[in-house]
C-alpha positions in Angstrom: 10.7 76.3 72.4 7.6 74.3 71.9 7.2 75.6 68.4 10.7 74.6 67.5 10.1 71.1 68.9 7.0 70.7 66.9 8.7 71.8 63.7 11.4 69.3 64.2 8.9 66.5 64.8 7.1 67.3 61.7 10.3 67.4 59.8 11.3 64.0 61.1 7.9 62.6 60.1 8.3 64.0 56.6 11.7 62.5 56.4 10.4 59.2 57.5 7.5 59.4 55.0 9.9 60.2 52.2 12.1 57.3 53.2 9.1 54.9 53.4 7.9 56.1 50.0 11.4 55.8 48.5 11.6 52.3 50.0 8.3 51.4 48.4 9.5 52.6 45.1 12.7 50.7 45.4 10.8 47.5 46.5 8.4 47.9 43.5 11.4 48.4 41.1 13.0 45.2 42.6 9.8 43.3 42.1 9.3 44.5 38.5 12.9 44.4 37.3 14.1 41.3 39.2 11.4 39.2 40.8 8.7 39.6 38.1 11.0 40.5 35.3 10.0 37.6 33.2 6.3 38.4 33.5 6.7 42.0 32.4 9.1 41.0 29.7 6.4 38.7 28.3 3.8 41.5 28.5 6.1 43.9 26.7 6.9 41.3 24.0 3.2 40.8 23.4 3.0 44.5 22.5 5.3 43.9 19.5 5.2 40.2 18.9 2.5 37.7 17.8 2.7 33.9 17.8 0.8 32.3 15.1 0.1 28.5 14.9 1.3 26.7 11.8 -1.1 23.7 11.6 0.3 20.3 10.7 -1.1 18.6 7.7 -3.2 15.6 8.8 -2.0 12.3 7.3 -4.1 10.7 4.5 -6.1 7.5 4.8 -5.8 4.9 2.0 -7.5 1.6 1.2 -5.5 -1.6 0.8 -4.9 -0.8 -2.9 -3.6 2.7 -2.3 -6.8 4.5 -3.2 -7.0 7.7 -1.2 -10.0 7.8 1.1 -9.3 11.0 3.1 -6.9 13.8 2.4 -6.6 17.5 2.8 -7.3 20.7 0.9 -6.0 24.1 1.8 -8.7 26.6 2.7 -8.8 30.1 4.1 -9.3 31.2 7.8 -9.6 34.8 9.0 -8.3 36.1 12.3 -7.4 39.4 13.9 -5.2 41.1 16.4 -7.7 43.1 18.4 -5.1 45.6 19.6 -4.0 46.6 16.1 -7.6 46.5 14.8 -8.9 48.6 17.6 -9.6 51.6 15.3 -11.4 49.5 12.7 -13.4 47.1 14.8 -16.8 48.6 13.7 -15.8 48.6 10.1 -14.5 45.0 10.3 -17.7 43.9 12.1 -19.9 45.5 9.5 -17.9 44.0 6.6 -17.9 40.5 8.1 -21.5 40.7 9.1 -22.6 41.5 5.5 -20.4 38.8 4.0 -21.0 35.9 6.4 -24.5 36.7 7.6 -23.8 36.8 11.3 -24.7 39.6 13.7 -22.3 42.5 14.1 -22.2 41.9 17.8 -20.7 38.4 17.1 -17.6 40.0 15.6 -17.5 43.0 18.0 -17.3 40.7 21.0 -14.4 38.9 19.5 -12.6 42.1 18.5 -12.9 43.6 22.0 -11.0 40.6 23.4 -7.9 41.1 25.5 -6.2 38.4 23.4 -3.7 39.3 20.7 -5.2 36.6 18.3 -8.8 35.8 17.8 -10.5 33.7 15.0 -13.2 35.6 13.1 -14.0 32.9 10.5 -12.6 29.4 10.2 -12.2 27.4 6.9 -14.2 29.4 4.5 -14.1 29.6 0.7 -11.2 31.7 -0.6 -13.6 33.6 -2.9 -14.7 35.6 0.2 -11.3 37.4 0.1 -12.4 39.2 -3.0 -15.0 41.0 -0.9 -12.5 42.0 1.9 -9.9 44.7 1.3 -7.3 42.9 3.4 -4.4 45.3 2.7 -6.3 48.2 4.2 -7.6 46.6 7.4 -5.1 46.9 10.2 -4.7 43.7 12.3 -6.4 41.3 10.0 -4.7 38.0 9.5 -5.4 35.7 6.6 -4.2 32.1 7.0 -4.4 29.0 4.8 -5.4 25.9 6.8 -5.9 22.3 5.9 -9.4 21.0 5.6 -10.3 17.4 5.6 -11.8 16.0 2.4 -13.5 12.6 2.0 -13.3 11.7 -1.7 -16.0 8.9 -1.8 -18.9 10.7 -0.1 -21.3 8.1 1.2 -18.9 5.2 0.9 -17.8 3.7 4.3 -18.9 6.9 6.1 -19.4 5.3 9.6 -16.1 3.4 9.2 -14.0 6.4 8.3 -15.7 8.9 10.7 -14.7 12.6 10.6 -12.6 15.4 12.2 -13.7 18.6 13.9 -12.9 22.1 12.7 -9.4 21.8 14.1 -8.8 18.6 12.1 -8.9 16.4 15.2 -10.5 13.0 14.8 -13.8 12.7 16.6 -15.3 9.5 15.1 -14.4 6.3 13.2 -11.0 5.6 11.8 -10.2 9.3 12.2 -10.7 8.9 16.0 -9.1 5.5 16.3 -5.8 6.6 14.7 -5.9 10.3 15.6 -2.5 10.1 17.3 -0.9 8.8 14.1 -2.8 11.0 11.7 -2.8 14.3 13.5 0.9 15.3 13.5 2.2 18.2 15.6 1.4 21.9 15.0 4.3 24.4 14.7 4.4 28.1 15.2 6.0 31.3 13.9 6.6 34.5 15.9 5.9 37.8 14.1 7.6 41.0 15.1 5.8 44.3 14.7 7.5 47.3 13.4 6.9 50.9 14.4 3.9 51.1 12.1 2.3 48.0 13.6 3.0 45.7 10.6 3.7 42.1 11.4 6.7 40.5 9.8 8.4 37.1 10.5 11.8 37.7 12.0 14.8 35.4 11.8 15.7 36.5 15.3 12.6 35.0 16.8 11.7 31.3 17.3 10.0 29.3 14.6 8.9 25.7 15.0 7.9 24.0 11.7 4.9 21.6 11.9 5.4 17.9 11.9 2.9 16.4 9.4 0.8 13.4 10.4 1.5 9.9 9.2 -0.6 8.1 6.6 -2.8 5.2 7.5 -3.4 2.2 5.2 -6.5 0.2 5.9 -7.3 -3.5 5.1 -10.5 -2.2 3.5 -10.9 -2.6 -0.3 -13.0 0.3 -1.5 -14.2 -1.6 -4.5 -15.5 -4.5 -2.3 -17.0 -1.8 0.0 -18.9 -0.3 -2.9 -20.2 -3.7 -3.9 -21.3 -4.5 -0.4 -23.1 -1.1 0.1 -24.8 -1.2 -3.2 -26.3 -4.7 -2.8 -27.2 -4.1 0.9 -29.1 -1.0 -0.1 -31.0 -2.9 -2.8 -31.8 -5.7 -0.4 -33.1 -3.4 2.3 -35.3 -1.4 -0.1 -36.7 -4.7 -1.5 -37.5 -6.0 2.0 -38.5 -2.7 3.5 -36.0 -3.2 6.3 -35.0 -0.4 8.7 -31.3 -0.9 8.2 -28.6 -3.5 7.7 -24.9 -4.5 7.9 -22.5 -6.4 5.6 -19.1 -7.6 6.8 -16.4 -9.1 4.5 -13.5 -10.9 6.1 -10.4 -12.8 4.8 -10.6 -15.9 7.1 -7.0 -16.8 6.8 -5.6 -13.5 8.0 -8.5 -11.8 9.8 -8.3 -8.7 7.5 -11.6 -6.8 7.3 -12.2 -6.1 3.6 -15.5 -4.3 3.9 -17.8 -2.9 6.6 -21.0 -1.7 5.0 -23.9 -0.2 6.8 -27.3 1.2 5.8 -28.5 4.0 6.2 -25.1 5.2 5.0 -23.6 8.6 5.8 -21.3 11.1 4.2 -18.2 11.9 6.2 -18.0 15.4 4.7 -21.3 16.1 6.5 -20.9 13.7 9.4 -22.5 16.0 12.0 -25.7 16.4 10.0 -26.7 12.7 10.8 -28.3 11.5 14.0 -26.2 9.6 16.5 -27.8 6.2 15.8 -26.7 6.4 12.2 -23.2 7.6 13.0 -22.4 4.5 15.0 -20.6 1.6 13.3 -23.1 -1.0 14.4 -21.0 -3.9 13.4 -18.9 -3.4 16.5 -21.1 -1.2 18.8 -24.5 -2.9 18.7 -25.7 -6.2 20.3 -28.3 -8.5 19.0 -29.5 -12.1 19.7 -28.1 -14.1 16.8 -30.8 -16.8 16.6 -29.8 -19.8 14.5 -26.4 -18.3 13.6 -25.4 -19.3 17.1 -26.0 -23.0 16.2 -22.3 -22.9 15.2 -21.5 -23.3 18.9 -24.0 -26.1 19.4 -22.8 -28.1 16.4 -19.1 -27.4 17.2 -19.4 -28.6 20.8 -21.4 -31.7 19.9 -19.0 -32.8 17.2 -15.8 -31.9 19.0 -16.9 -34.0 22.0 -18.3 -36.9 19.9 -21.8 -36.3 21.2 -23.4 -36.7 17.8 -22.7 -38.0 14.3 -24.1 -36.5 11.2 -26.5 -39.4 10.8 -27.7 -39.5 14.5 -31.5 -39.1 14.6 -33.5 -36.9 16.8 -37.3 -36.6 17.1 -38.3 -33.0 16.2 -41.7 -33.3 18.1 -43.7 -32.2 15.0 -42.8 -28.6 15.6 -43.6 -28.0 19.3 -41.5 -29.0 22.2 -42.2 -28.1 25.9 -39.2 -28.2 28.2 -39.8 -28.5 31.9 -37.9 -26.3 34.3 -37.4 -25.8 38.0 -40.5 -24.5 39.8 -42.9 -26.2 37.4 -42.5 -23.6 34.7 -41.9 -24.9 31.2 -40.5 -23.3 28.0 -42.1 -24.0 24.7 -39.7 -24.3 21.8 -41.0 -24.3 18.2 -39.8 -24.8 14.7 -41.1 -22.9 11.7 -42.2 -26.2 10.1 -43.4 -29.5 11.6 -40.8 -32.3 11.4 -40.7 -35.8 12.8 -37.4 -37.7 12.9 -34.4 -35.8 11.6 -30.7 -36.6 11.3 -28.3 -34.1 12.8 -27.3 -33.1 9.2 -31.0 -32.6 8.3 -31.7 -30.7 11.5 -29.0 -28.2 10.7 -30.2 -27.8 7.1 -33.8 -27.0 8.1 -32.6 -25.1 11.2 -34.5 -27.1 13.8 -34.5 -25.4 17.2 -36.0 -28.4 18.8 -33.2 -30.7 17.7 -30.5 -28.2 18.8 -32.2 -27.9 22.2 -32.0 -31.7 22.6 -28.4 -31.7 21.5 -27.5 -29.1 24.0 -28.8 -31.3 26.8 -26.2 -33.9 25.6 -23.4 -31.2 25.6 -24.0 -29.8 29.1 -23.6 -26.3 30.4 -19.9 -26.3 31.0 -18.9 -27.6 27.6 -21.3 -25.3 25.9 -20.1 -22.2 27.7 -16.5 -23.1 27.1 -17.1 -23.5 23.4 -18.9 -20.1 23.3 -16.0 -18.4 25.0 -13.4 -20.1 22.7 -15.2 -18.7 19.7 -14.8 -15.2 21.3 -18.4 -14.5 22.4 -18.5 -12.4 25.5 -15.1 -10.9 24.7 -14.3 -7.9 22.5 -12.5 -8.8 19.2 -10.2 -5.7 19.5 -10.7 -5.1 15.8 -9.2 -1.6 16.3 -12.3 0.5 16.2 -13.6 2.8 19.0 -16.7 1.9 20.8 -16.5 -1.9 20.4 -18.6 -3.8 23.0 -17.8 -7.3 24.3 -21.3 -8.7 24.2 -23.3 -10.6 26.8 -22.6 -14.2 27.7 -23.7 -15.2 31.1 -21.7 -17.7 33.2 -23.4 -21.1 33.9 -24.0 -20.2 37.5 -26.2 -17.4 36.3 -28.3 -19.7 34.0 -31.9 -20.6 34.5 -33.3 -24.0 33.9 -33.9 -23.2 30.3 -30.9 -21.1 29.4 -28.9 -23.9 27.9 -31.7 -24.8 25.5 -32.2 -21.2 24.6 -28.5 -20.7 23.9 -28.5 -23.7 21.6 -30.5 -21.7 19.0 -29.2 -18.2 19.8 -31.3 -16.6 22.5 -30.3 -15.3 25.9 -27.0 -14.2 24.4 -25.9 -10.8 23.0 -23.3 -10.7 20.2 -21.9 -8.1 17.8 -22.0 -8.8 14.0 -18.2 -8.8 13.9 -18.1 -11.6 16.5 -20.3 -13.7 14.4 -18.2 -13.1 11.2 -15.0 -13.9 13.1 -16.5 -17.2 14.5 -17.5 -18.5 11.0 -14.1 -17.4 9.7 -12.6 -19.8 12.3 -14.5 -22.7 10.7 -13.5 -21.6 7.2 -9.9 -21.4 8.5 -9.9 -25.0 9.7 -10.7 -24.2 13.3 -8.1 -21.4 13.9 -9.6 -18.2 15.2 -7.9 -15.1 13.9 -7.9 -11.6 15.3 -9.8 -9.3 13.0 -8.1 -6.0 12.0 -8.7 -2.9 9.8 -5.3 -1.1 10.4 -2.8 -2.4 7.9 0.1 0.0 8.1 1.3 3.4 9.3 3.7 5.3 7.1 5.7 8.4 7.5 5.5 11.4 5.1 8.5 10.1 3.1 6.9 6.7 2.6 8.8 4.8 5.3 6.8 2.1 7.1 6.5 3.0 10.7 4.4 0.1 11.8 2.7 -2.8 10.0 0.0 -5.2 11.2 0.6 -9.0 10.9 -2.1 -11.7 11.0 -2.5 -12.8 14.6 -3.7 -16.3 15.7 -5.8 -16.4 18.8 -6.5 -20.1 19.4 -7.6 -23.3 17.8 -11.3 -23.4 18.6 -12.0 -26.8 17.2 -10.0 -29.5 15.5 -9.4 -29.5 11.8 -11.5 -32.6 11.4 -14.4 -30.9 13.2 -14.0 -27.9 11.0 -14.2 -30.0 7.9 -17.4 -31.7 9.2 -18.9 -28.2 9.9 -18.1 -27.0 6.4 -20.1 -30.0 5.1 -22.9 -29.2 7.4 -23.1 -25.5 6.3 -22.7 -26.4 2.7 -25.7 -28.6 3.1 -27.6 -25.6 4.5 -27.0 -23.8 1.2 -27.4 -26.8 -1.2 -30.6 -28.3 0.4 -31.7 -26.2 3.3 -32.8 -22.7 4.5 -29.8 -21.1 2.8 -30.7 -22.2 -0.7 -31.3 -18.6 -2.0 -27.5 -18.0 -1.5 -26.6 -20.8 -4.0 -24.5 -20.0 -7.0 -24.2 -22.8 -9.7 -20.7 -24.1 -9.9 -19.5 -22.6 -6.6 -19.3 -24.5 -3.3 -20.8 -22.2 -0.7 -21.2 -22.9 3.0 -23.5 -20.8 5.2 -26.1 -20.5 7.9 -29.3 -18.6 8.2 -30.5 -16.8 11.3 -33.8 -15.2 12.3 -34.4 -13.9 15.8 -37.3 -12.0 17.3 -36.1 -8.6 18.7 -36.1 -8.1 22.4 -37.4 -4.6 23.1 -38.0 -3.0 26.6 -38.0 -6.3 28.4 -40.0 -8.5 26.1 -39.9 -10.1 22.6 -41.9 -8.0 20.2 -44.1 -9.9 17.7 -43.4 -9.0 14.1 -40.0 -7.5 14.7 -37.0 -9.6 13.6 -33.3 -9.6 12.9 -32.7 -11.6 9.7 -29.2 -12.8 8.9 -27.1 -15.0 6.7 -23.4 -15.7 7.1 -21.4 -17.8 4.6 -18.0 -18.4 3.1 -16.6 -19.6 -0.2 -15.3 -21.6 -2.0 -15.6 -24.4 0.5 -12.5 -26.2 -0.7 -10.3 -23.1 -0.1 -12.3 -20.4 1.7 -11.2 -16.9 0.7 -14.2 -14.7 1.8 -16.5 -14.7 4.8 -19.6 -12.6 4.3 -22.2 -11.7 6.9 -25.4 -10.0 5.8 -27.8 -8.7 8.5 -31.1 -6.9 8.1 -32.9 -5.0 10.8 -36.6 -5.7 10.9 -37.5 -6.6 7.3 -41.2 -6.2 6.8 -43.5 -8.5 5.0 -44.4 -12.2 4.9 -40.8 -13.2 4.0 -38.8 -11.9 7.0 -36.4 -14.8 7.5 -32.6 -14.7 7.0 -32.9 -17.2 4.1 -35.4 -15.2 2.2 -34.0 -11.7 2.9 -30.3 -11.7 3.6 -29.2 -14.8 1.7 -30.0 -13.3 -1.7 -27.9 -10.2 -0.8 -25.0 -12.6 0.0 -25.4 -14.2 -3.4 -25.5 -10.9 -5.2 -22.3 -9.8 -3.5 -20.6 -13.2 -4.0 -21.3 -13.3 -7.7 -19.5 -10.0 -8.1 -16.6 -11.0 -5.9 -16.0 -14.1 -7.9 -15.2 -11.9 -10.9 -13.2 -9.3 -9.1 -9.6 -9.5 -10.2 -8.0 -7.9 -7.2 -10.0 -9.9 -4.6 -7.1 -11.9 -3.1 -4.4 -9.3 -3.6 -2.1 -8.5 -0.7 -2.1 -5.0 0.7 -0.2 -2.8 -1.8 3.2 -1.2 -1.0 3.1 2.5 -0.9 5.6 4.8 -2.5 6.6 8.3 -1.3 4.0 10.8 -2.5 3.2 14.5 -1.8 0.6 15.4 0.8 -2.2 15.7 -1.7 -1.4 12.8 -4.0 -2.6 9.3 -4.3 0.1 6.5 -3.9 0.8 4.2 -6.6 -0.3 0.6 -6.2 0.6 -2.8 -7.7 -1.9 -4.2 -10.1 -1.4 -7.9 -10.9 -2.3 -10.3 -8.1 0.0 -13.2 -7.6 -2.8 -15.8 -7.6 -6.1 -15.7 -9.5 -8.8 -18.1 -8.3 -10.3 -20.4 -10.9 -13.8 -18.8 -10.5 -12.6 -15.4 -11.5 -12.3 -13.9 -15.0 -8.8 -14.2 -16.3 -6.5 -11.3 -17.1 -6.7 -12.0 -20.8 -10.5 -12.0 -20.9 -10.7 -8.7 -18.9 -8.1 -7.1 -21.2 -10.1 -8.1 -24.3 -13.2 -6.7 -22.7 -11.4 -3.4 -22.0 -9.9 -2.9 -25.5 -12.9 -0.9 -26.6 -12.2 1.8 -23.9 -10.1 4.9 -24.3 -8.7 7.2 -21.7 -11.3 9.7 -20.5 -10.7 13.5 -20.4 -10.9 14.7 -16.8 -9.2 18.1 -17.3 -11.1 20.8 -15.5 -12.6 18.3 -13.1 -12.1 18.6 -9.3 -9.7 16.1 -7.8 -12.6 14.2 -6.2 -14.6 14.0 -9.4 -11.6 12.9 -11.5 -10.7 10.2 -9.0 -14.2 8.8 -9.1 -14.4 8.8 -12.9 -11.0 7.1 -13.3 -11.6 4.6 -10.5 -15.0 3.5 -11.9 -13.2 3.2 -15.3 -10.7 0.8 -13.6 -7.7 3.2 -14.0 -5.2 4.1 -11.4 -5.3 7.8 -10.6 -2.1 9.4 -9.4 -2.5 12.9 -8.2 0.1 15.6 -8.1 -1.1 18.8 -6.4 -4.6 19.7 -5.4 -7.6 21.6 -6.6 -8.6 21.3 -10.3 -7.1 19.0 -12.9 -5.1 21.1 -15.4 -3.5 18.3 -17.4 -3.2 14.5 -17.5 -0.7 12.0 -18.6 -1.4 10.1 -20.9 -3.7 12.4 -22.7 -7.4 11.7 -23.3 -8.5 9.6 -26.2 -5.6 7.2 -26.3 -6.2 3.4 -26.2 -6.7 2.2 -22.6 -5.8 -1.0 -20.7 -7.2 -2.0 -17.3 -5.2 -0.7 -14.4 -3.4 2.0 -16.5 -1.9 4.7 -14.4 -3.2 8.2 -15.2 -1.2 11.0 -13.7 -3.3 14.1 -12.8 -1.5 17.5 -12.6 -3.7 19.7 -10.3 -3.6 23.3 -9.3 -5.6 25.1 -6.6 -7.8 28.0 -7.4 -6.2 31.3 -6.8 -6.2 32.1 -3.0 -4.3 34.9 -1.3 -1.2 33.9 0.6 -0.8 34.5 4.3 -1.1 38.1 5.2 -0.6 39.5 8.7 -1.0 43.2 9.4 
């Protein structure tokens, strides 16, 4: 009886265990097939599907005349599906290690990944494919990707910036307008057949990439080249550590050139140190020295504190200002002067006279004029990393701050702020917002957004502006700015020399030497700022170092036929082509060479032969020769229209038909 009872108990326990096990199986099936069905469906799909990104083509960057600055070239990238390549991982690692010079372990680590898609090499020369037997390596994927190309090498490197390996903007214009340029990547889903071969399927989703928009800058590459060339010559002559040139159109605020030395090549942007990568015209502060006398003179004239003929005693070169607490401040001039009119004081750049004038102006009026010119406020020129400068409020001033400010100390400004301030005087007192972004356009050529000149405020009256123009013209005609003088051209300008403030004190023998001017005075078209960092030698002042660079630039700009041309309209072009541009400017200034003279000077030229050249080299040759290159395709020039040797005229359009070197198409196995 007891045995039978025990057997029944065991049987019941077995039945219960079977029911529990069955229940667990049912619950697991419910979880897999119902609750987590999507998860396991995705896992299954990954066994026979692969999703590959289709990169968008980044939009091109153009100058105001339609010259391409940055564009794209298709280049090869190599990836793998580790699951399909599992039997060949060592062979792949050995092959890639020999070709690309990296350790085998580098590739083995990638190929042992759980992912179904890993990059092995990004953006390499297509010639490497000749050394890899792609068709016989399971799981190897060969993709063509766009690579950023900068056609003008050292020209405007800090301004244009660069992209990273994924074509994302990380510096300069590339960063500032990355959202517009980048576009949106697409993708394609590949289905694997029974043999593991990957093929695109119409039954699986595909999203085509949306290419980025083009960006047209206000920059004129020809003016940029002139500015960089003359800046480099001036820096080498004066043994300076670096320098900046800014060219502005005062009536609109358009930035025509932003030159910097040492220059950098955007194609190798990462090879340069961080200090040289910065666009110092907007990121760095300096004490402007006598350039800041624009504020002193403006406030004094606007509030009728002085007349041009009002006389001040210049203390024979040394002036001690008393301050609270018994401490005094010694103010000096470079030369000893006695009585000077206000006009003369500006021409010889007397710090002592400006200090005395600032006492007449007072702190509140002086501060308000400084702010009205835009000091202490970012210009919002449209470039990343811009700083607003340092302008203390009057409540923070010491007993000598007002006098120091009158000749440009105890204030921090950016070069772009100085250029914009002098542009306001050139523009009859109206301060304009500076800008470098002219237009955004879609792939088919439609204008998406276009910048318009933007007035900020009237800083001074038109009559005060006219008086200041006369003051600054006197600086060039008779004063410290005489080295900027060009016979027959009315130029207004101001020199500045400031001792550098380093680690809490002013260093002897270290200076910032500057000159800013505009021309022609009767109808100003160009504002040009030249700044040198620490010129070495006996002649370290702005007048002796930077003013000659201004003159060299201005002499070339006077003869530049496209100087005052509006930004060119852009036609629809292919991704790798250069837009057409209008040639004849509507107005030619009387100081420039006429169309007829230039045409006669050009008659001796003939169309050069650029067949066989790379696109970059062909563009450079034609641009220097004053032709308009129009590019169809990419790679190497295979033909040109018109053909070489024919008579040429300036501005002639030369169509370049280009073809890339043979590169294998996308392969996925």
